[in-house]
FIMIKE-10573 format. One record per residue (C-alpha): chain; x, y, z; residue number from 1. Coordinates in steps of 0.5 Angstrom, whole numbers. Example, Ala and Ser with C-alpha at 12.3 -4.5 7.8 and 13.67 -1.06 7.14 Angstrom:
+-----+-------+-------+-------+-----+
: mol :     X :     Y :     Z : seq :
+-----+-------+-------+-------+-----+
:   A :    25 :    -9 :    16 :   1 :
:   A :    27 :    -2 :    14 :   2 :
+-----+-------+-------+-------+-----+
This chain:
+-----+-------+-------+-------+-----+
: mol :     X :     Y :     Z : seq :
+-----+-------+-------+-------+-----+
:   A :    29 :   -51 :   -14 :   1 :
:   A :    28 :   -45 :   -19 :   2 :
:   A :    24 :   -39 :   -19 :   3 :
:   A :    17 :   -39 :   -19 :   4 :
:   A :    13 :   -40 :   -26 :   5 :
:   A :     8 :   -35 :   -29 :   6 :
:   A :     3 :   -39 :   -26 :   7 :
:   A :     6 :   -40 :   -19 :   8 :
:   A :     7 :   -32 :   -19 :   9 :
:   A :     0 :   -31 :   -19 :  10 :
:   A :    -2 :   -35 :   -13 :  11 :
:   A :     4 :   -32 :    -9 :  12 :
:   A :     8 :   -27 :    -6 :  13 :
:   A :    15 :   -26 :    -3 :  14 :
:   A :    17 :   -26 :     4 :  15 :
:   A :    19 :   -19 :     3 :  16 :
:   A :    12 :   -17 :     0 :  17 :
:   A :     8 :   -21 :     5 :  18 :
:   A :    12 :   -17 :    11 :  19 :
:   A :    11 :   -10 :     8 :  20 :
:   A :     3 :   -12 :     7 :  21 :
:   A :     2 :   -15 :    14 :  22 :
:   A :     7 :   -10 :    17 :  23 :
:   A :    12 :   -15 :    20 :  24 :
:   A :    19 :   -16 :    19 :  25 :
:   A :    21 :   -21 :    14 :  26 :
:   A :    24 :   -26 :    20 :  27 :
:   A :    17 :   -26 :    23 :  28 :
:   A :    14 :   -28 :    16 :  29 :
:   A :    19 :   -33 :    15 :  30 :
:   A :    18 :   -36 :    22 :  31 :
:   A :    10 :   -37 :    20 :  32 :
:   A :    13 :   -41 :    14 :  33 :
:   A :    17 :   -45 :    18 :  34 :
:   A :    11 :   -47 :    23 :  35 :
:   A :     6 :   -47 :    18 :  36 :
:   A :     2 :   -41 :    20 :  37 :
:   A :     3 :   -39 :    12 :  38 :
:   A :     4 :   -44 :     7 :  39 :
:   A :    10 :   -44 :     3 :  40 :
:   A :     8 :   -44 :    -5 :  41 :
:   A :    15 :   -44 :    -7 :  42 :
:   A :    22 :   -44 :    -4 :  43 :
:   A :    26 :   -48 :     1 :  44 :
:   A :    28 :   -44 :     7 :  45 :
:   A :    33 :   -49 :    10 :  46 :
:   A :    37 :   -48 :     3 :  47 :
:   A :    37 :   -40 :     4 :  48 :
:   A :    33 :   -40 :    -3 :  49 :
:   A :    27 :   -34 :    -4 :  50 :
:   A :    21 :   -36 :    -1 :  51 :
:   A :    14 :   -35 :    -4 :  52 :
:   A :     8 :   -35 :     0 :  53 :
:   A :     1 :   -36 :    -1 :  54 :
:   A :    -2 :   -30 :    -3 :  55 :
:   A :    -9 :   -31 :    -1 :  56 :
:   A :    -7 :   -32 :     6 :  57 :
:   A :    -4 :   -25 :     6 :  58 :
:   A :   -10 :   -22 :     3 :  59 :
:   A :   -14 :   -25 :     8 :  60 :
:   A :   -10 :   -22 :    14 :  61 :
:   A :    -9 :   -16 :    10 :  62 :
:   A :   -16 :   -14 :     9 :  63 :
:   A :   -22 :   -17 :     5 :  64 :
:   A :   -21 :   -13 :    -1 :  65 :
:   A :   -26 :   -14 :    -6 :  66 :
:   A :   -22 :   -11 :   -12 :  67 :
:   A :   -20 :   -17 :   -17 :  68 :
:   A :   -14 :   -13 :   -19 :  69 :
:   A :   -11 :   -12 :   -12 :  70 :
:   A :    -7 :   -19 :   -13 :  71 :
:   A :    -5 :   -18 :   -20 :  72 :
:   A :    -2 :   -11 :   -17 :  73 :
:   A :     2 :   -14 :   -11 :  74 :
:   A :     5 :   -19 :   -16 :  75 :
:   A :     7 :   -14 :   -21 :  76 :
:   A :    10 :   -10 :   -15 :  77 :
:   A :    13 :   -16 :   -13 :  78 :
:   A :    16 :   -17 :   -20 :  79 :
:   A :    19 :   -10 :   -19 :  80 :
:   A :    15 :    -6 :   -24 :  81 :
:   A :    15 :     1 :   -22 :  82 :
:   A :     8 :     3 :   -24 :  83 :
:   A :     5 :    -3 :   -20 :  84 :
:   A :    10 :    -1 :   -14 :  85 :
:   A :     8 :     6 :   -14 :  86 :
:   A :     0 :     4 :   -15 :  87 :
:   A :     1 :    -1 :    -9 :  88 :
:   A :     4 :     5 :    -5 :  89 :
:   A :    -2 :     9 :    -6 :  90 :
:   A :    -6 :     4 :    -4 :  91 :
:   A :    -2 :     3 :     3 :  92 :
:   A :    -2 :    10 :     4 :  93 :
:   A :    -9 :    10 :     4 :  94 :
:   A :   -10 :     5 :     9 :  95 :
:   A :    -5 :     8 :    14 :  96 :
:   A :     1 :     4 :    12 :  97 :
:   A :     5 :    10 :    10 :  98 :
:   A :    12 :     6 :    12 :  99 :
:   A :    11 :     1 :     7 : 100 :
:   A :     8 :     6 :     2 : 101 :
:   A :    15 :    10 :     3 : 102 :
:   A :    19 :     3 :     2 : 103 :
:   A :    15 :     2 :    -5 : 104 :
:   A :    16 :     9 :    -7 : 105 :
:   A :    23 :     9 :    -6 : 106 :
:   A :    24 :     2 :   -10 : 107 :
:   A :    20 :     5 :   -16 : 108 :
:   A :    24 :    12 :   -15 : 109 :
:   A :    30 :     8 :   -16 : 110 :
:   A :    28 :     6 :   -23 : 111 :
:   A :    27 :    13 :   -24 : 112 :
:   A :    19 :    13 :   -24 : 113 :
:   A :    17 :    20 :   -23 : 114 :
:   A :    10 :    19 :   -20 : 115 :
:   A :    14 :    15 :   -14 : 116 :
:   A :    19 :    21 :   -13 : 117 :
:   A :    13 :    26 :   -13 : 118 :
:   A :    10 :    22 :    -7 : 119 :
:   A :    17 :    21 :    -4 : 120 :
:   A :    17 :    28 :    -4 : 121 :
:   A :    10 :    29 :    -1 : 122 :
:   A :    12 :    23 :     5 : 123 :
:   A :    18 :    27 :     7 : 124 :
:   A :    15 :    34 :     7 : 125 :
:   A :     9 :    32 :    11 : 126 :
:   A :    12 :    26 :    15 : 127 :
:   A :     8 :    20 :    13 : 128 :
:   A :    12 :    14 :    14 : 129 :
:   A :    18 :    18 :    15 : 130 :
:   A :    21 :    23 :    20 : 131 :
:   A :    19 :    30 :    17 : 132 :
:   A :    25 :    33 :    13 : 133 :
:   A :    24 :    38 :     8 : 134 :
:   A :    31 :    38 :     6 : 135 :
:   A :    30 :    31 :     4 : 136 :
:   A :    24 :    32 :     1 : 137 :
:   A :    27 :    37 :    -4 : 138 :
:   A :    33 :    32 :    -6 : 139 :
+-----+-------+-------+-------+-----+
């Protein structure tokens, strides 16, 4: 199987993104795919291919978000868009999911996205999702 088409991407997210949103490790999400708890939209776990799961199921478990753009934000962040990663990180930070937010800020900062660098600074300085470390914050 190949990577999902644009239309398929609108309906799914990667196992990695699902793990971030739900606060579980990737192996737990993969087990949910294997036992049918989550529907695999694209991919084949038995062949080591990247799995994409039904985004509506993730959203139902994450929280009932009424913002119609939230799914688009997840898809864009999952596709390595640094602005979307930063924006999704901010949503997660507001929802008390600071560890997941830090991971998204780090991904965006690696792409030299300045706002994500600022938020990483804030997280390290205040100990949000990471150990408080002012030296690391300055770096």
